[in-house]
N, C-alpha and C positions, 0 to 999 in steps of 0.2 A: 555355835551349833553343837548340840549334844552328840555324843557317840552313837546313841540309839537312833537319832534322826538320820545321821550319816549312814548308819547300817541299813536302815529301811530304804533309803534312797538308792543305795548300792544294790540291794537285793532287787528293788523295783526295776533298775536299769538292766539287770541281768535277766529278770523274768519277763519283762515287757516284750522283747523281741520274740521270745519263745511263744508267748500268748498270741502275738500277732501272726506268727507263722502257723500256729495251730488253727486260728480262725480262718486264715487264708486257705489252708489245706482243707478244712472242712467245707468251705465254700466251693473250692475247685472240685472236691469229691462229690458234693451234692449235685453240682451242675453236670458232672460227668455221668453220674448214675442216670439222670434224666436223659441226657443226650444218647447214651448207649441203648436205652430202651425205647426212645422215640423212633428208632429205626427197628421195627419189629422183626422177629425171626421170619424168614421166608423160605418157601419151598415150591416145587412145581405144583400145579393144580392137582387135586385128588382125581378129578375127572373133568374133561372138557366137553362142550356141547357136541363136538365132532364124534367123540367116543360114545357119549350118551345117546346120540342120534341113531346109533346102530341097534339100540334096544328099544327106542321110543320114537314114534313118528313126531310127537310133540317136541321132544328134545332136539330133533333135527331142525326145528323151526327157530331155535334160539339164535339171535344175532348179536354180534359184538358192537356196542355203540360207544361213542365218546361225546362229551359235551363240556361246556365251560362252567367251572365253579364261579361263585360270586366274587372271589378274589383274583380271578383271571387265570388260575391254574386249570389244568385239564383233569377230567374225571372219565372213568370208563365203567361199563357194566354190561351184563348180559340181559337182553330184552327178549321176552316171550310175549308176543302180541296176542291179545284176546279179542273178543267181539266188540264191535263198534258201540260206544257209549257205556260199556261196562266199566265198573270201578277198576282201579289199578292198585297193586300192592307192592311195596318196596320191602325187600328182605335185607337186613343188616347183620353181618357176621360179628363175632366177638374179636377182641384184640388178639393178634397173632394168627388169626385164621385168614380166609379170603372168600371170594364169591363162590368157589367150588363147594364150600361147606353147606351152602343153601341151595345148590342147583337141584338136587333131588326134590326138596320141598317145593321149589318154584315150579318145576314141571308138573308135579302132582296137583298143585294148587290150580294151575292153568287148566289141566285136564278136567278137574272136578267142577270148575266154576266159569270157565271162559273169561276170567279176568286177565288183564295185562299184568305181567309180573316183571319187575326190574330188580336185578341182583348186582349191585355195584361193589367194586373193591373200595373199601374205605381208604382214605389217604394213608400212604406208607405201606399198604398191604398188597399182597399178590406178587408174582414174579415181575421184576423190573417195573415197579410202580411209577405212575406218572408224577406223583408227588412223593418225595423220598421219605418224609417224616410224618408220623402221626402226632396229633395233639391230645390224644387220650379222651376224645369226645368233645372237644371245643370247636375247632374249625369244622369238624365233621357235621355239626349242626347246620351251618351255612351250606355245606356241601349237599346235604340231603334236601334242603330248601331249593337248591339249584337243580337237583334231580327231579323235584316236582315240577319245576319250570320246564325241564326237558320233556317230561311226560306230556305236558300240555302241547308241546310242539310236534309230537308224533302224529302223523297223518294216517288215515285209513288206507285200505288197499288201492283206492283210486287216487290217493294222494291229494285229495281235495279238502276234506274236513278232518277235524281232530278225531283221533281214534278213541281216546280215553274219556270217560264220563267225568263228572265233577268230583266224585267221592274217591277217597284214598284210604287204604289200610296200611299200617306199618307193623313190621315184625322185627324185633331186635334182641340179640343175645348179649348179655354182659355190657360191654361198651356200646354195642349196637342198641341195646335197650335204653341206655342213658340218652343216646342221641335221639332215638325214636320218641321218647317222652318229651324231650325239649322241643322237637319239631311239632308234635301234637299240640303243645301249649301255644304255638304261634299260628297254626292253621286251623280254621274252623271246618274245612272240608275233610280233615282227617276224622273219619267216623269210627274206625276200629283200630285197636292197639293191642298187640301181643308183646308182652315184656317178659323175657326169660332170664332169670338169675341176674337181677339188676343191682349194681353197686350203689351206695348212697352218694358217692362223690367221684369225680374224675380222679381225685387223689388216690382212691381205692384201686382204680385200674392201674395207675402208675405204681403204687406200692406192690400190687400183686405181680406186675411185670418185673420189678426189681427183685422181689423175693425169689422168683423163678430163675432169674439170671444170676443172682448173687445170693445163694441160700445161706452162706456163712453170715452170722450176726444179722439175720434178716430184719429184725426190729430196728436196729441202728441204721442199716442201709436204706430201708424204706422211709424212715423218718427224715433222713438226710435228703432223700430224693424229693420228698414233699416240700421241704424248704427250698431245695434247688429249683423247683418249678417256678418260684416267684422271679428268679433271675433269668432262667432259660426262656420263659414265656412272658417276659416283662412287656414286650410290645406285641405279643401274639393274642390268640383267641382261646386261651385256656378257660375252661368252665369251672367256676368256683362255687356256684350255687348248689345247694343240696338237692338231690332228686326229690326229697319230700317237699321242699319249698316249690319246686317246679310243678309237682303233682297238684298242688293247691290251686294252680292257675289253669288246670286242664278242665275244660267244660264240655259236658254233653257228649261224652265218648262212651263206647263200649270197650272195656279193658279186660284182658285176660292176663293174669299174673301166674307165671310158672316158675318152679324151683324144685330142687331135690337135694338129697344128701350127698350127691357127687361133688357139690360145692357148698359146704355148710355155711360159710360166711355169707355167700350170696343168697342162700336160702333165708338166713336171718334178715338181711337187708331187704329182700323182696317182701317178706312178711310185714316188715315195718312200713313199707311204702303203701301197702293196702289200706292203711288207716290215714293216709295223708290227703286223699282226694277230697274235694269240697262238697260232695253229695249230689252233684248234678250228673255224674257219670255212673254207669252200671259196672260194678267191679266183680269179676269172678276170679277166684284164687285156687290154685292147686300147688301145694308146696311139698308134696311127697312123690314127685314125678321120678320115674326111672325108665329111660334116661331123660336128661334135659338137653336143651340145645348146646350146652357146654361140651358134652361128650357124645353127641348124637352120631358122629362119624365112626365111633368105636363100638356102637351098640349093635346087637343082633338085628337081623332084618325084620323080625316080627315086632321087636320093641321099637325100632325106629319107625316102622309103619304106624304103630299105635300112637306114637307121639305126633307124627305128621298129620294123621287123620284128625286128631283133637284140634290142632291148629287150623286145619282147613275147614273143619266144621264150624269153628267159632267165626272165622273170617267170613265164610259164606253166610252164616246166620246174621252176623252183625251188619253186613253190607247189603243184604238183599233188599231192604227197604229203600236203599239209595241206588239201586241198580237200574240204569236207564236203557239197558239193552232190550231188544224185543222179547216179549214173554216166551215165545216159542224157542228162543235161543238160550234161555236160562236152564241151568242144571240144578237139580235138587241134591243137597249134600247128604251123604250117608251119616247116620248118627254116630257120634264118637263113642268109643268105649269108655265107660265110667269106672275104671278099675283103680284110680288113684284117690287118695284121701283128699277131700275138699275141706278147706278151712275158711 
């Protein structure tokens, strides 16, 4: 054996353990980044129905409900009942938020339309969540399907017949928008869809969460986390399909896409999604919104009201042809302000 061959083997024996350790360290770090962000930041609710009810008679009618997810875990949400046979709307918050972020919109929507409104905490979110970890928009799809099953079980005031009509509207911000779109692709009775600042992949929700928690070397940490998701969710329900591919399977819906400069990356992805639908749906896009659902809770009252009225007007207009409540019980929506650029 030549000296050069022996030298190479000696170096290899020295380097191999280091390489193995580096690979193992990278794998451990990647899984840790996922694990640490799969438990979202939590705080007390911004406002509760009890406090909101002091200002609004409708807010005082919100009830706290629980139901079973399809995997056997428990879910919870605030429910505001509407008129018998009227459509229902489910409002889905972003990653790191909770149901209190959509409470004001939910109450105003119910006041303006008499629709039943469900505002769930997505898994892992809200104080003392019933499910500890999020899956960044994967298991949440099945959770929202279970929420639609729950709505079917809600009875009218006499507790004899179903309260909710057949038609459903969905509203989702960021991760909530990703989930809403996936649910709409599976249910034909979802007639209206509002998607605000939607990422292209669940990986983007994960990467954004990692960037916010570990801002140092954010590109490296987010890429490690994306790789770690394959190990962490190896037996889970992580969603790997692109939102664009999902949009291609969405048929005969009315869709409102919203985005703004408060989240430039999500503005870009939302604009891309507008071209992914297959042509059977009616798409309306506003990508110069201020505020968007991403930062609605920090907006001024007038700005927040303008945003909410746009969402309410769209949902009312999109669902009114499928509204089974008595004509005398229906409410006409106020026209939304058209002060944002439409693309």
